[in-house]
C-alpha positions as CSV (number, residue, x, y, z in Angstrom):
1,M,-7.9,91.1,-92.8
2,I,-4.3,91.7,-92.6
3,E,-3.4,88.8,-95.0
4,D,-5.9,90.4,-97.7
5,Q,-4.0,93.6,-97.2
6,I,-0.8,92.2,-98.1
7,V,-1.7,89.6,-100.9
8,R,-4.0,91.8,-103.0
9,P,-1.4,95.0,-103.7
10,L,1.0,91.9,-104.5
11,V,-1.6,90.3,-106.9
12,I,-2.2,93.8,-108.5
13,F,1.6,94.4,-108.9
14,L,2.2,91.3,-110.4
15,L,-0.9,91.5,-113.2
16,L,0.3,95.0,-113.9
17,F,4.4,94.7,-114.2
18,L,4.9,91.1,-115.0
19,A,5.3,90.1,-118.7
20,P,3.1,87.0,-119.6
21,D,6.2,84.8,-119.0
22,G,6.3,86.3,-115.6
23,R,9.3,88.7,-115.9
24,A,8.9,91.9,-114.8
25,E,7.9,94.4,-117.7
26,I,10.8,97.0,-118.9
27,R,9.6,100.4,-118.6
28,V,11.6,103.6,-119.5
29,L,11.0,107.1,-120.3
30,D,12.8,108.2,-123.3
31,D,14.6,112.1,-123.5
32,L,11.1,113.4,-125.1
33,G,9.3,111.6,-122.0
34,G,7.5,109.0,-123.9
35,E,7.0,105.9,-122.3
36,I,8.6,102.5,-123.8
37,R,7.3,99.1,-122.3
38,L,9.1,95.9,-123.5
39,A,8.0,92.3,-122.3
40,N,11.3,91.3,-122.7
41,P,14.8,92.9,-123.2
42,A,15.2,93.8,-126.7
43,R,17.0,91.6,-129.0
44,R,16.6,92.9,-132.4
45,I,17.6,96.8,-132.5
46,V,17.3,99.5,-135.4
47,S,19.7,102.3,-134.6
48,L,18.8,105.5,-136.7
49,A,21.9,107.7,-136.1
50,P,25.8,107.1,-136.1
51,H,26.2,108.3,-132.3
52,L,23.6,105.9,-131.3
53,T,25.0,102.7,-133.1
54,E,28.7,103.8,-131.4
55,I,26.4,103.9,-127.9
56,M,25.3,100.4,-128.6
57,F,28.8,98.9,-129.0
58,Y,30.1,100.6,-126.1
59,L,27.4,99.2,-123.9
60,G,28.2,95.5,-125.1
61,I,24.9,95.5,-127.3
62,G,26.2,96.0,-130.7
63,D,25.4,92.4,-131.5
64,K,21.8,93.1,-131.1
65,V,22.0,95.9,-133.6
66,V,20.4,94.6,-137.0
67,G,20.0,97.7,-138.8
68,T,21.6,101.3,-138.8
69,V,22.1,104.3,-141.2
70,R,24.6,105.6,-143.6
71,F,27.9,106.8,-141.8
72,S,27.7,104.2,-138.7
73,D,31.3,103.6,-139.1
74,Y,32.6,103.1,-135.5
75,P,33.3,100.9,-134.2
76,E,34.7,98.6,-137.1
77,Q,32.0,96.0,-136.6
78,A,29.4,98.9,-137.1
79,R,30.2,98.6,-141.0
80,D,28.9,95.4,-141.6
81,I,25.6,96.2,-140.4
82,P,22.7,96.6,-143.1
83,R,21.7,100.1,-143.6
84,V,17.9,101.4,-143.8
85,G,18.6,104.9,-144.8
86,D,20.7,107.8,-143.1
87,A,20.2,110.2,-140.2
88,F,17.5,112.3,-142.2
89,A,15.6,109.7,-144.2
90,V,15.0,106.1,-143.8
91,S,13.2,103.4,-145.3
92,V,10.1,102.3,-143.0
93,E,9.6,99.1,-145.3
94,A,13.3,98.4,-144.8
95,I,12.8,98.9,-140.9
96,V,9.9,96.3,-140.8
97,G,11.6,93.9,-142.8
98,L,14.1,93.6,-139.9
99,N,11.7,92.7,-137.2
100,P,12.9,94.5,-134.6
101,D,11.4,94.7,-130.9
102,L,13.0,98.5,-130.6
103,V,14.0,101.0,-132.7
104,V,16.4,103.9,-131.3
105,A,15.8,107.5,-133.0
106,W,17.5,110.5,-133.0
107,S,14.7,113.1,-132.8
108,S,16.9,116.0,-134.1
109,G,17.1,114.5,-137.4
110,G,14.7,114.0,-140.2
111,T,13.1,110.7,-139.5
112,N,10.1,111.8,-137.5
113,D,7.8,111.2,-139.9
114,A,9.1,107.5,-140.5
115,M,9.1,107.1,-136.9
116,N,5.2,108.1,-136.6
117,K,4.7,105.4,-139.0
118,I,6.9,102.8,-137.0
119,V,5.0,103.7,-133.8
120,S,1.6,103.3,-135.5
121,L,2.6,99.8,-136.4
122,G,3.3,98.9,-132.7
123,I,6.9,99.0,-132.9
124,P,8.6,100.5,-129.7
125,V,10.6,103.6,-130.6
126,Y,13.1,105.5,-128.1
127,F,13.9,108.6,-128.9
128,S,17.2,109.8,-128.0
129,E,17.7,113.7,-127.4
130,P,20.3,114.7,-124.6
131,K,20.0,118.4,-123.3
132,T,23.1,118.5,-121.1
133,L,26.4,116.3,-121.3
134,A,25.4,114.5,-118.6
135,D,22.3,113.5,-120.3
136,V,24.5,111.5,-122.9
137,A,25.2,108.8,-120.5
138,K,21.8,109.0,-118.7
139,S,20.0,108.3,-121.8
140,A,22.2,105.5,-122.8
141,A,21.8,104.0,-119.6
142,R,18.0,103.8,-120.3
143,I,18.7,102.4,-123.6
144,A,21.1,99.8,-122.0
145,R,18.2,99.0,-119.6
146,L,15.7,98.2,-122.7
147,A,18.3,95.8,-123.8
148,G,18.7,93.7,-120.5
149,R,21.9,95.7,-119.6
150,D,20.9,97.7,-116.6
151,E,24.4,97.1,-115.0
152,S,26.6,98.2,-118.1
153,G,24.3,101.2,-118.5
154,R,24.6,102.3,-114.7
155,D,28.6,101.8,-115.0
156,A,28.8,103.7,-118.3
157,D,27.0,106.4,-116.7
158,R,29.3,106.7,-113.6
159,K,32.2,106.7,-115.7
160,F,31.1,109.4,-118.1
161,L,29.8,111.6,-114.9
162,A,33.3,111.0,-113.6
163,R,35.2,112.2,-116.5
164,L,33.3,115.2,-117.0
165,E,33.9,116.3,-113.1
166,K,37.5,115.7,-113.6
167,L,37.7,118.0,-116.7
168,K,36.1,120.7,-114.8
169,Q,39.0,120.5,-111.9
170,Y,41.6,121.3,-114.9
171,R,39.5,124.5,-116.0
172,N,41.4,127.6,-115.8
173,D,39.3,129.8,-113.7
174,G,40.9,133.1,-114.7
175,D,40.0,135.1,-117.8
176,R,37.6,132.9,-120.4
177,P,39.0,132.8,-123.7
178,R,36.6,134.1,-126.2
179,V,35.8,131.1,-128.7
180,F,34.8,130.6,-132.1
181,F,33.8,127.1,-133.0
182,Q,33.0,126.5,-136.4
183,I,30.8,123.3,-137.0
184,S,30.9,123.0,-140.8
185,T,34.0,123.7,-142.9
186,R,31.6,123.9,-145.7
187,D,29.6,127.6,-144.3
188,L,30.2,129.7,-141.3
189,Y,27.6,127.7,-139.0
190,T,28.4,127.9,-135.1
191,I,26.3,126.6,-131.9
192,N,24.9,128.6,-128.9
193,N,25.4,127.8,-125.2
194,D,22.5,125.4,-124.8
195,H,23.8,123.0,-127.8
196,L,26.2,120.3,-126.3
197,I,29.1,121.8,-127.8
198,G,28.6,125.1,-126.3
199,Q,28.1,123.2,-122.7
200,A,31.4,121.8,-123.4
201,I,33.1,125.1,-124.2
202,S,31.8,126.3,-120.9
203,L,32.9,123.5,-119.2
204,C,36.2,124.1,-120.1
205,G,36.4,127.8,-119.1
206,G,35.8,129.3,-122.8
207,D,33.6,132.2,-123.8
208,N,31.6,131.1,-126.9
209,I,31.3,134.3,-128.8
210,F,28.0,133.4,-130.1
211,G,26.8,131.8,-126.8
212,L,23.5,134.1,-126.6
213,S,22.1,133.2,-129.8
214,K,18.7,131.9,-129.5
215,I,19.2,129.3,-132.6
216,P,21.2,126.2,-131.3
217,V,23.0,126.1,-134.7
218,P,23.0,129.6,-136.4
219,R,24.8,130.8,-139.4
220,V,27.0,133.8,-138.8
221,S,29.0,136.1,-141.2
222,N,32.5,136.9,-141.5
223,E,32.2,140.3,-140.3
224,S,30.2,139.3,-137.0
225,V,33.2,136.7,-136.1
226,L,35.6,139.9,-137.2
227,V,33.9,142.0,-134.6
228,A,33.4,139.1,-131.7
229,A,37.3,138.8,-132.1
230,P,37.7,135.4,-130.8
231,E,41.1,134.5,-129.1
232,V,40.8,130.9,-130.4
233,I,39.0,129.3,-133.5
234,V,38.3,125.7,-133.3
235,F,36.8,123.7,-136.6
236,S,35.2,120.4,-136.4
237,K,36.5,118.4,-139.3
238,G,35.3,115.3,-140.9
239,L,37.8,112.4,-142.2
240,N,39.4,113.3,-145.6
241,E,37.6,116.3,-145.5
242,D,39.6,119.4,-146.6
243,N,39.1,122.3,-144.2
244,N,39.5,125.3,-146.8
245,W,38.2,127.6,-144.0
246,K,41.5,127.6,-142.0
247,Q,43.2,129.1,-144.9
248,R,40.6,131.8,-145.5
249,W,40.9,132.9,-141.8
250,L,44.6,133.5,-142.1
251,K,44.1,136.8,-144.1
252,F,42.1,138.1,-141.1
253,K,44.9,139.0,-139.4
254,S,43.1,141.4,-136.8
255,I,41.3,138.6,-135.5
256,P,43.3,137.7,-132.2
257,A,42.9,134.0,-132.8
258,V,44.3,134.6,-136.3
259,A,47.4,136.8,-135.1
260,E,48.1,134.7,-132.4
261,G,47.9,131.4,-134.7
262,R,45.4,129.7,-132.2
263,L,43.3,127.9,-135.0
264,F,42.6,124.2,-134.0
265,E,40.7,121.2,-135.3
266,I,39.1,118.6,-133.6
267,S,37.9,115.5,-135.2
268,A,34.0,115.8,-136.1
269,D,33.6,112.2,-135.0
270,L,34.7,113.0,-131.5
271,I,32.9,116.5,-130.9
272,T,29.7,116.6,-132.8
273,R,28.5,112.8,-132.2
274,P,26.8,112.9,-128.6
275,G,28.2,109.6,-127.5
276,F,30.6,108.4,-125.2
277,R,33.6,109.1,-127.4
278,M,32.5,112.7,-127.2
279,L,34.5,112.9,-123.8
280,A,37.8,112.5,-126.0
281,G,36.8,115.7,-128.0
282,I,35.8,117.6,-125.0
283,E,39.1,116.6,-123.5
284,Q,41.0,118.1,-126.5
285,M,38.5,121.4,-126.3
286,C,39.6,121.9,-122.7
287,S,43.3,121.1,-123.6
288,I,43.1,123.7,-126.5
289,I,41.1,126.5,-124.1
290,N,42.9,126.0,-121.0
291,A,46.3,126.6,-123.0
292,V,44.9,129.8,-124.3
293,G,44.1,130.9,-121.1
294,I,47.4,130.4,-119.7
295,D,49.0,132.2,-122.6
296,S,46.7,135.2,-122.2
297,A,47.2,135.2,-118.5
298,S,51.1,134.9,-119.0
299,N,50.8,138.0,-121.2
300,I,49.0,140.1,-118.9
301,R,51.6,139.0,-116.2
302,G,54.4,140.2,-118.4
303,E,52.6,143.6,-119.5
304,V,52.3,144.3,-115.7
305,Q,55.8,143.6,-114.8
306,Q,57.2,145.6,-117.6
């Protein structure tokens, strides 16, 4: 009787969780809560966002990526991967033709209709949509698991979180400089506090002037920026992209950031792509904000002493 109590649950486990070849089935939840099941580690992966392709290479599974999208340009090897579209529109036929056993998609992109078709064809799709900075690494670790690289994913997660914690230690806990982050050099788009970049500003000790917006990426006006009077303006800048806005802001001398010459640029590849390189962009952000905080504190002390 005791023997049956031990053996029966074991048999049920084997039937439910082992693949036909005897291996344990890989099961993970993606960032939207959907369950992905693979009988074997993924060997042919299609990555549908540049930052996801970067993550694959960081995890050591770049050689498994058989298809990706436009602007997947890092590392250099990613440039040679066949394209199936861009982050907002992809070809279902091209994806199916690559015979993938896993598709990794960015849910905020415009590929959801195409992904529904892919799912209906029985191809597993992992939707990536990290809600917090810490989630960037945790989501990547789950992708690593689907590719049979559990340890690589856990190691990357640990290192990412450790660097985030280190950045908090260098934060200036005095006055929080008012920050305007311009996410586009064509129009006045910014971010709120829930956006990953907004979280980075808060982590670095800055006060996002549009942080309370209900829209993650709101379009704002010159007048609203003037009223908010940011003490620092940060632009995200693409490679070979002219930043005309930097010159436009120079005429608004009433803005403290302009008056004090605190207009800075961070590479869009580093700060807008939610992958492991984003840490380098956050480090630049913290360096800018901390320097402004120190300057502001010094000015206050000087005024008190006079």
